[in-house]
C-alpha positions in Angstrom: -32.8 122.6 -34.4 -33.0 120.7 -31.2 -30.2 122.0 -29.0 -30.0 121.1 -25.2 -28.2 123.4 -22.6 -28.9 121.9 -19.4 -32.7 121.7 -19.2 -33.2 124.3 -21.9 -34.5 122.7 -25.3 -34.9 124.8 -28.5 -37.6 123.7 -31.1 -39.3 125.0 -34.0 -42.6 126.6 -33.8 -45.7 124.5 -33.9 -49.2 125.8 -33.3 -49.4 124.4 -30.1 -47.1 127.1 -29.0 -49.0 130.2 -30.4 -50.6 131.5 -26.9 -46.9 131.1 -25.4 -45.4 133.2 -28.3 -47.9 135.8 -27.9 -48.1 135.7 -24.0 -44.4 135.9 -23.5 -44.2 138.8 -26.1 -46.9 140.6 -24.7 -45.7 140.4 -21.3 -42.1 141.8 -22.1 -43.6 144.3 -24.5 -46.0 145.7 -21.7 -43.1 145.8 -18.8 -41.4 148.4 -21.0 -43.7 149.9 -23.5 -47.1 149.8 -25.1 -48.3 147.2 -27.7 -48.7 148.5 -31.3 -50.6 147.5 -34.3 -47.5 145.8 -35.8 -47.3 143.7 -32.5 -50.8 142.4 -32.6 -50.5 141.5 -36.1 -47.6 139.2 -35.7 -48.5 137.8 -32.3 -52.2 137.0 -33.3 -51.3 135.5 -36.6 -47.7 134.3 -36.3 -48.3 131.3 -38.6 -49.8 133.6 -41.6 -47.5 136.8 -41.1 -44.1 134.9 -40.1 -44.1 131.1 -41.1 -46.2 131.2 -44.0 -44.1 133.9 -45.4 -41.0 131.8 -45.2 -40.1 133.1 -41.6 -39.1 130.9 -38.7 -40.2 131.0 -35.1 -38.5 129.0 -32.4 -39.3 128.1 -28.9 -37.2 127.7 -25.9 -38.6 124.9 -23.4 -37.4 124.5 -19.8 -38.8 121.5 -18.5 -41.3 121.2 -21.1 -42.6 124.7 -20.6 -42.4 127.7 -23.2 -40.1 130.3 -21.6 -38.5 131.9 -24.5 -38.8 132.6 -28.4 -37.8 134.4 -30.9 -38.7 134.9 -34.8 -36.9 135.6 -38.1 -39.5 137.4 -40.3 -38.3 137.4 -44.3 -38.0 140.7 -45.5 -37.0 139.9 -48.9 -36.1 136.8 -51.1 -33.5 138.5 -53.3 -31.3 139.1 -51.9 -32.6 137.0 -48.8 -33.0 139.2 -46.0 -34.6 138.6 -42.3 -35.7 140.7 -39.4 -35.0 139.2 -36.0 -38.0 139.9 -34.1 -40.2 139.1 -31.2 -37.6 137.9 -28.9 -38.9 137.6 -25.3 -37.9 135.3 -22.2 -40.0 134.8 -19.2 -38.8 136.5 -16.2 -38.6 133.2 -14.3 -36.3 131.8 -16.8 -33.8 134.8 -17.1 -30.2 134.5 -16.4 -30.1 130.7 -18.3 -29.1 132.5 -21.5 -32.0 131.8 -23.3 -32.1 135.0 -25.4 -28.6 134.1 -26.5 -29.7 130.9 -27.4 -32.6 131.7 -29.3 -31.0 134.5 -31.0 -28.0 132.2 -32.0 -30.2 129.4 -33.3 -32.1 131.9 -35.7 -28.7 133.7 -36.8 -27.3 130.1 -37.6 -30.5 129.4 -39.5 -30.3 132.6 -41.7 -26.6 131.7 -42.2 -27.3 128.2 -43.2 -30.2 129.3 -45.7 -27.3 131.9 -47.1 -29.2 134.9 -46.1 -27.5 138.4 -47.1 -28.4 139.9 -43.9 -30.5 140.1 -40.6 -31.9 143.4 -39.4 -33.6 144.1 -36.1 -35.1 147.2 -34.1 -35.1 147.8 -30.5 -34.9 150.6 -28.1 -31.8 152.2 -26.3 -33.4 151.8 -22.9 -32.9 147.9 -23.4 -29.3 147.7 -22.7 -29.0 144.1 -21.9 -30.6 143.3 -25.1 -28.6 145.6 -27.0 -25.4 143.8 -25.5 -26.8 140.5 -26.6 -27.3 141.7 -30.1 -23.9 142.8 -30.4 -22.5 139.6 -28.8 -24.5 138.0 -31.8 -22.4 140.1 -34.3 -25.0 142.8 -34.9 -23.9 146.2 -35.6 -25.5 149.5 -35.1 -27.0 151.4 -38.2 -28.7 154.8 -38.7 -32.3 154.7 -37.8 -34.5 155.0 -40.7 -38.3 154.3 -41.0 -39.8 152.0 -38.4 -43.4 150.7 -38.0 -42.9 150.9 -34.1 -42.7 154.3 -32.2 -40.8 152.5 -29.5 -37.8 152.0 -31.9 -34.7 154.4 -31.5 -32.3 151.7 -32.3 -31.7 149.7 -35.4 -28.9 147.0 -35.8 -27.8 144.9 -38.8 -26.0 141.5 -39.2 -24.5 141.3 -42.7 -23.1 137.7 -43.7 -20.4 136.9 -46.4 -18.8 140.5 -46.0 
């Protein structure tokens, strides 16, 4: 997973990106909402709560600097299901399709792993994000239990339908 798009490089998460993963997401979340317990859990311990549990994190580098990120959090093994989570792009790097690049890379990763589906949670005020998720193939679904008070929109991408 090492794709180039002009000067944007998509790389797999390594511990050296831990602070960037947290900082990018914290800045984005605080721009629109309030940080919640679930945010701190994943952002403070990405290795433990995402990678070590069978999930994936990717980072977008722009001229060597981490400017975007996104995670696939494993929900279940049988069937294999993931949650697309913690997508964030630095304001200075917006407009370079980084959100699409990191989202597409993780959709392709889940597809390659023969996942049944990817689920995500967001908020209806985030229209550009919702349009991006629709472009990636996600469909709206009825909202059910969420760990986040800010969640009022849930979407699902099913594979092999």
